[in-house]
MARVEX-768085 format. One record per residue (C-alpha): residue in one letter; x, y, z. Coordinates in steps of 0.05 Angstrom, whole numbers, padded with zeros to 5 digits, always signed. Example, Ala and Ser with C-alpha at 12.3 -4.5 7.8 and 13.67 -1.06 7.14 Angstrom:
BEGIN
A+00246-00090+00156 S+00273-00021+00143 
// end
This chain:
BEGIN
M+00128-00259-00101 A+00111-00221-00037 I+00164-00246+00013 V+00147-00241+00086 G+00202-00287+00114 C+00272-00298+00089 I+00319-00334+00139 L+00390-00355+00123 I+00429-00394+00175 L+00502-00415+00166 V+00530-00466+00215 L+00599-00456+00242 N+00646-00513+00235 S+00704-00484+00276 S+00659-00476+00337 G+00657-00551+00350 L+00591-00561+00313 S+00590-00606+00251 N+00535-00600+00199 E+00501-00630+00137 T+00471-00581+00087 Q+00424-00599+00029 S+00416-00544-00022 T+00393-00583-00083 W+00345-00641-00093 Q+00357-00652-00165 G+00382-00724-00157 G+00307-00744-00146 A+00281-00800-00103 G+00341-00842-00078 E+00350-00905-00037 E+00311-00923+00025 I+00373-00947+00061 P+00410-00895+00101 V+00462-00848+00069 T+00522-00814+00100 S+00507-00749+00060 W+00442-00721+00033 D+00478-00698-00031 D+00423-00680-00081 S+00372-00736-00068 F+00312-00748-00021 L+00266-00806-00002 S+00198-00786-00027 T+00157-00726-00048 E+00085-00707-00061 N+00063-00643-00098 I+00134-00614-00089 N+00171-00591-00151 W+00243-00607-00135 F+00271-00590-00203 S+00239-00527-00226 T+00292-00479-00201 E+00363-00504-00189 G+00376-00512-00116 S+00305-00498-00094 L+00240-00533-00073 T+00172-00503-00090 L+00100-00528-00093 D+00086-00565-00157 Y+00042-00539-00212 T-00027-00569-00207 E-00040-00627-00254 N-00108-00597-00271 I-00085-00536-00306 P-00147-00494-00323 E-00166-00501-00396 N-00204-00449-00436 L-00237-00459-00504 I-00233-00398-00549 D-00261-00431-00614 A-00286-00503-00621 D-00296-00496-00698 A-00238-00455-00724 G-00224-00496-00788 A-00151-00516-00782 P-00122-00453-00751 Y-00052-00462-00779 S-00027-00395-00752 V-00046-00363-00685 V-00009-00303-00656 A-00023-00257-00596 V-00031-00182-00607 N-00071-00122-00582 M-00115-00109-00643 D-00161-00056-00614 S-00114-00016-00569 D-00150-00031-00505 T-00119-00061-00443 D-00120-00136-00460 T-00089-00182-00511 D-00127-00210-00572 L-00110-00266-00619 L-00101-00264-00695 A-00112-00328-00734 A-00106-00357-00805 S-00152-00418-00814 W-00128-00462-00871 S-00192-00502-00887 D-00239-00445-00875 D-00200-00396-00919 L-00206-00348-00862 V-00165-00291-00834 A-00197-00266-00770 W-00183-00240-00701 Y-00212-00258-00635 R-00227-00199-00591 N-00214-00212-00517 N-00274-00187-00478 G-00235-00182-00413 N-00193-00233-00374 G-00199-00285-00430 D-00266-00309-00407 S-00305-00291-00471 W-00284-00278-00543 T-00315-00247-00605 L-00294-00271-00674 I-00284-00215-00724 E-00272-00235-00798 I-00220-00199-00838 S-00226-00244-00900 S-00267-00306-00909 E-00246-00321-00980 F-00170-00326-00971 D-00157-00395-01004 G-00110-00435-00957 A-00099-00382-00908 S-00030-00401-00880 C-00003-00343-00841 A-00028-00277-00811 R+00013-00223-00775 A-00010-00157-00748 F+00027-00094-00763 D+00015-00020-00776 V+00033-00020-00848 N+00014+00052-00869 N+00034+00085-00804 D-00035+00112-00789 G-00038+00086-00718 Y-00086+00027-00731 M-00066-00045-00732 D-00067-00076-00802 V-00057-00147-00822 V-00008-00181-00869 A-00026-00251-00892 T-00010-00307-00941 A-00057-00352-00980 F-00023-00418-00998 Y-00072-00441-01052 D-00083-00371-01080 D-00008-00360-01084 S-00023-00291-01054 L+00010-00242-01007 Y-00038-00189-00982 W-00043-00135-00931 F-00111-00116-00902 E-00119-00044-00882 S-00159-00024-00820 D-00197+00041-00827 S-00205+00045-00752 S-00267+00002-00753 E-00257-00068-00727 Y-00308-00095-00775 L-00284-00063-00842 W-00220-00086-00874 I-00194-00064-00941 P-00152-00118-00979 H-00092-00097-01017 P-00053-00147-01059 I+00023-00142-01052 A+00052-00199-01097 E+00040-00268-01123 I+00080-00319-01086 N+00088-00391-01107 G+00061-00429-01047 P+00074-00376-00994 G+00087-00397-00922 E+00108-00350-00866 V+00107-00276-00870 I+00143-00233-00820 P+00129-00156-00819 M+00184-00113-00787 R+00208-00042-00783 N+00281-00041-00806 N+00321+00023-00809 G+00255+00062-00801 Q+00221+00027-00861 V+00165-00023-00865 Q+00187-00089-00893 L+00164-00159-00900 L+00203-00225-00901 V+00166-00279-00939 T+00178-00352-00955 E+00161-00385-01022 S+00152-00458-01002 Y+00147-00490-01073 T+00211-00459-01097 G+00251-00449-01035 N+00259-00375-01047 L+00260-00320-00996 F+00238-00248-01009 I+00242-00182-00975 F+00187-00132-00994 K+00203-00059-00977 A+00142-00011-00968 S+00140+00060-00994 V+00083+00092-00957 Q+00047+00148-00992 P-00012+00189-00967 D-00063+00147-01003 T-00029+00083-01021 V+00031+00036-01007 Y+00080+00014-01059 W+00123-00050-01050 S+00191-00066-01078 P+00211-00140-01078 Y+00282-00164-01067 Q+00300-00238-01073 I+00351-00264-01025 A+00406-00304-01059 G+00406-00378-01050 N+00353-00432-01048 Y+00323-00465-00987 P+00282-00525-01011 G+00216-00533-00976 V+00227-00476-00930 S+00178-00487-00875 S+00194-00435-00825 I+00237-00372-00816 D+00254-00320-00762 V+00292-00255-00762 L+00335-00222-00706 D+00407-00195-00698 V+00438-00261-00685 D+00512-00240-00684 L+00499-00174-00647 D+00530-00133-00701 G+00471-00083-00707 D+00434-00112-00769 L+00382-00166-00778 D+00400-00239-00793 I+00353-00295-00816 V+00347-00369-00795 V+00314-00419-00841 A+00283-00487-00831 E+00291-00527-00895 N+00241-00582-00896 N+00265-00619-00958 N+00339-00614-00940 S+00329-00633-00866 Q+00372-00573-00851 I+00373-00508-00813 T+00412-00450-00840 Y+00434-00383-00812 L+00436-00325-00861 E+00485-00273-00836 C+00470-00205-00862 I+00527-00171-00898 T+00486-00120-00935 W+00410-00121-00924 Y+00368-00139-00986 T+00428-00160-01028 E+00481-00199-00990 F+00474-00255-00939 E+00526-00307-00921 A+00496-00375-00909 H+00520-00420-00851 V+00493-00489-00843 I+00477-00500-00769 D+00451-00571-00774 S+00444-00615-00835 D+00414-00674-00798 I+00348-00653-00772 P+00291-00690-00807 H+00232-00649-00827 P+00243-00585-00787 M+00174-00554-00780 S+00181-00492-00740 I+00240-00448-00720 R+00244-00391-00670 L+00299-00341-00647 G+00304-00316-00575 N+00347-00318-00514 I+00340-00386-00482 D+00400-00385-00435 T+00423-00329-00390 D+00470-00292-00436 D+00422-00245-00473 V+00448-00273-00541 P+00394-00300-00589 D+00391-00376-00590 I+00349-00420-00635 A+00292-00468-00618 V+00269-00516-00672 C+00223-00578-00675 S+00236-00639-00718 F+00172-00672-00742 D+00204-00739-00759 N+00246-00743-00696 S+00190-00724-00652 A+00241-00678-00621 V+00250-00606-00599 Y+00322-00580-00600 W+00353-00514-00580 Y+00421-00487-00607 R+00462-00446-00560 N+00492-00386-00594 L+00564-00380-00574 L+00575-00323-00626 T+00632-00366-00651 G+00590-00428-00665 W+00528-00467-00641 E+00517-00521-00588 K+00460-00569-00600 H+00418-00592-00541 T+00356-00636-00537 V+00296-00611-00501 T+00254-00674-00515 D+00252-00732-00565 S+00183-00757-00546 L+00136-00706-00574 W+00105-00744-00632 G+00099-00703-00695 A+00131-00641-00664 S+00103-00586-00707 G+00106-00518-00674 V+00152-00483-00623 T+00156-00416-00588 I+00206-00386-00537 C+00177-00349-00477 D+00183-00340-00400 I+00118-00370-00372 T+00133-00361-00299 Q+00168-00293-00308 N+00211-00313-00247 E+00272-00273-00273 D+00319-00332-00267 G+00347-00317-00335 W+00326-00384-00367 H+00272-00378-00419 N+00222-00433-00430 I+00198-00469-00495 V+00126-00486-00512 A+00118-00540-00565 A+00061-00574-00600 G+00057-00646-00624 C+00011-00658-00683 Y+00007-00734-00674 D+00010-00732-00599 G-00045-00681-00599 E-00013-00644-00541 V+00015-00577-00523 R+00074-00581-00475 W+00110-00530-00434 F+00185-00542-00422 E+00210-00504-00362 H+00284-00490-00369 T+00326-00497-00304 S+00398-00505-00334 V+00432-00519-00401 D+00408-00589-00407 E+00354-00592-00352 W+00279-00584-00369 N+00215-00594-00329 E+00159-00618-00375 Y+00086-00603-00364 I+00030-00627-00411 M-00020-00571-00417 G-00076-00612-00446 E-00103-00649-00506 L-00107-00614-00574 P-00115-00661-00633 G-00070-00637-00692 A-00034-00586-00648 T+00009-00541-00692 A+00014-00467-00672 P+00031-00451-00599 C+00043-00382-00571 A+00048-00351-00501 T+00017-00286-00477 E-00019-00252-00421 L-00093-00264-00430 D-00126-00265-00362 A-00117-00236-00292 V-00072-00293-00268 P+00002-00273-00261 G+00045-00305-00312 L+00035-00320-00385 E-00020-00363-00414 I-00005-00417-00466 V-00045-00416-00530 G-00051-00477-00574 A-00082-00481-00642 A-00102-00547-00678 G-00071-00534-00747 V-00099-00599-00774 G-00160-00597-00726 D-00210-00545-00706 A-00199-00518-00637 I-00162-00459-00606 K-00150-00464-00532 F-00110-00432-00477 W-00084-00456-00411 S-00064-00417-00347 P-00004-00456-00317 G+00009-00406-00261 F-00029-00448-00209 Y+00007-00484-00154 A-00017-00543-00112 D-00051-00524-00045 E+00000-00566-00005 G+00057-00614-00013 E+00112-00648+00026 L+00182-00677+00015 T+00214-00730+00060 S+00290-00730+00063 S+00335-00791+00058 I+00355-00820+00124 L+00421-00792+00148 D+00469-00840+00181 G+00512-00806+00232 Q+00552-00872+00237 V+00555-00863+00313 R+00502-00835+00361 R+00500-00760+00353 L+00471-00704+00396 W+00432-00666+00343 A+00440-00592+00358 G+00399-00551+00310 I+00360-00549+00246 S+00360-00485+00202 W+00338-00466+00132 S+00338-00410+00079 A+00266-00398+00054 E+00221-00347+00018 I+00152-00349+00043 P+00097-00308+00008 V+00036-00280+00044 D-00017-00334+00056 S+00037-00390+00048 T+00070-00433+00099 L+00135-00472+00103 S+00150-00517+00162 I+00198-00574+00180 Q+00188-00638+00219 V+00245-00680+00246 R+00255-00748+00277 G+00314-00792+00301 S+00324-00863+00317 D+00377-00918+00328 N+00338-00962+00281 W+00333-00936+00210 E+00277-00985+00195 D+00235-00955+00250 M+00247-00880+00253 G+00188-00868+00300 S+00142-00808+00302 W+00153-00740+00272 S+00161-00680+00315 E+00111-00620+00316 E+00118-00574+00257 L+00176-00525+00263 Y+00166-00456+00231 E+00234-00425+00244 P+00304-00448+00255 T+00304-00486+00319 E+00350-00522+00370 L+00340-00597+00373 Y+00364-00610+00444 E+00295-00614+00474 I+00259-00638+00411 L+00303-00698+00400 T+00323-00711+00472 D+00362-00775+00462 T+00426-00783+00422 T+00412-00824+00359 R+00451-00850+00301 Y+00398-00834+00246 F+00363-00772+00229 Q+00309-00751+00179 Y+00270-00687+00161 K+00205-00671+00126 V+00189-00606+00090 L+00115-00586+00090 M+00089-00529+00045 S+00022-00499+00034 S-00009-00439-00001 A-00076-00406+00003 D-00059-00367-00061 S-00057-00412-00123 T-00008-00364-00156 E+00044-00364-00101 T+00089-00416-00072 P+00139-00420-00016 V+00210-00432-00037 L+00262-00473+00003 N+00333-00458-00017 Q+00373-00500+00033 I+00367-00535+00098 T+00423-00550+00149 L+00428-00599+00206 S+00481-00588+00260 W+00505-00631+00315 D+00553-00628+00373 D+00619-00654+00347 V+00619-00711+00397 G+00608-00782+00371 I+00576-00825+00426 E+00584-00899+00417 E+00517-00935+00415 T+00528-00972+00480 T+00542-00911+00523 E+00496-00863+00559 P+00494-00786+00546 A+00559-00758+00571 F+00534-00701+00614 P+00468-00711+00653 G+00450-00656+00701 H+00482-00601+00656 S+00442-00555+00609 L+00440-00488+00575 H+00372-00457+00558 L+00352-00392+00523 I+00297-00354+00559 S+00290-00291+00518 P+00256-00291+00451 N+00298-00315+00392 P+00309-00274+00349 A+00332-00228+00405 M+00325-00151+00404 N+00363-00116+00459 S+00386-00172+00506 I+00396-00247+00513 E+00372-00281+00575 F+00392-00353+00588 S+00393-00404+00646 V+00450-00452+00664 I+00443-00516+00704 S+00511-00540+00724 T+00545-00575+00783 D+00610-00539+00766 I+00635-00470+00749 A+00620-00459+00675 S+00646-00411+00622 V+00595-00381+00574 K+00618-00349+00509 L+00581-00312+00452 L+00614-00329+00385 D+00602-00298+00317 L+00602-00336+00251 T+00679-00333+00245 G+00687-00365+00315 R+00710-00300+00345 V+00691-00291+00418 I+00646-00229+00427 E+00630-00239+00500 E+00654-00284+00553 F+00626-00299+00625 T+00642-00341+00684 I+00580-00373+00713 P+00594-00391+00785 D+00531-00431+00796 S+00464-00452+00766 G+00419-00394+00751 T+00392-00343+00702 Y+00438-00293+00668 S+00432-00241+00615 F+00474-00191+00574 Q+00460-00134+00527 T+00460-00140+00452 G+00443-00069+00432 E+00513-00054+00402 L+00518-00121+00365 A+00506-00125+00291 P+00445-00164+00268 G+00459-00235+00248 L+00473-00305+00275 Y+00512-00321+00338 F+00528-00380+00380 L+00521-00384+00454 Q+00570-00437+00480 T+00584-00464+00550 D+00634-00516+00571 M+00609-00561+00626 K+00651-00619+00647 D+00695-00598+00589 I+00640-00616+00540 P+00613-00560+00499 A+00539-00542+00489 Y+00513-00494+00440 R+00450-00452+00428 I+00438-00414+00363 V+00421-00341+00374 V+00392-00295+00320 I+00397-00219+00336 N+00354-00171+00298 
// end
């Protein structure tokens, strides 16, 4: 995000000003009646995402996320993964289509706007999984695939031509499911599931100049109806571990590697997760330790298990994705907040959803679009729009689509709760911390009233922290602000981090008049100031003017004998926020000064 403005104002309590700061809006829309503190709620919002990043407001993602059709007649694409098959500058897709008996890849012809289907095998009975990997170390991307009805595990050799593929059988597997190719300790290896028996195998490749030999190793134990696996160093001990989704046992198991090939220690993570369909490893929280995401078909749920290294914490992402059947871990927005997102598919819902992670148990949910029979989601960069695209495949349907969720609404607004000062207040200043990209705007409107049911008209839009003495001329009991955001770039959004209202620490009873008519303090020079501060004072008495820093320390002090215009040099002052204070009739008045 290209930031052109970032302003942080902190209000000084010890200077005689009081303040109310709002830095999170995660409580959502609150009551219409006045509140004595904004806390984490607001009154209303439109096209503002108040929950995407903890403690921040942004424009919301547009509801009409662009949808792109890759193939309308794919024939139950049960497996779809993103990979650069042709070593160019864009990302392609590799698919296994169950009912078409087809293993194929879709060549991205640039920016995801057109695709070419290239067959690898069209007679692979019950093609269930395909993964790309350079098996023979010749620099060209090969493909490893399983055929459920053929009971076959094959690798398809690329001879550098994208249209010619040489099939090589590896082994007969009884109802093969997922296959994961890897390079472990410098060797090409495959991890394969045998769904009918619940067996797991590792195949080690011996690559010779003209052929590849495979040595099978069966992992001890039985994992009935194994539906999904993944492999990563879960315990950070330097070797690869395995997680298994056991469909028949309604269980997920972690296989801790003791000795690769021969010895794994099984740890049951959850024995009450009906019909776990898909399991993935990846860092979901902010600690760089692999966590687990899994979907439960029968529970219509997506869960994640936080890896504490000493155990696992189970958290629910959603329990309303009917027929949850596919899941992947990714960072769609690539906003570097440390929290990774989850994309999941609901077979019966016919939807692909993106769950944006904001804290341990907080998720924003976005529906990408309809996809009947959705099964196999993934996320990758496919077009020119910053951020990842979400790919969905209809494992019991026909279509492959992708969505570009990196589009923000053109404009939005949020109206705060009505703040009750409890007595009439002289509202002093409004300030905020914001990040404003090029071609974006963020402004604030304010209003005050003695009748909360009739707050009156909004002020003009304020684009920088501002004094309120002349904007809200009367002392009032109630105060309200409105945030306005806009962006001409659909891939960028302003970000509001916090907003602060300050008032003179003098409560005025509702029946009294303002306490010091005929006295005022005004800034004349530009604010922020560069080399000097010029101000005017109207006073019927001798006044003292002080410049205070954020700690309340007096930097400069002047005696003003009469009304007039005065100035002092600021060249030796450090950049930052200061307060100009004058005591007239023993009543303090303040002006906020920003020095660059």
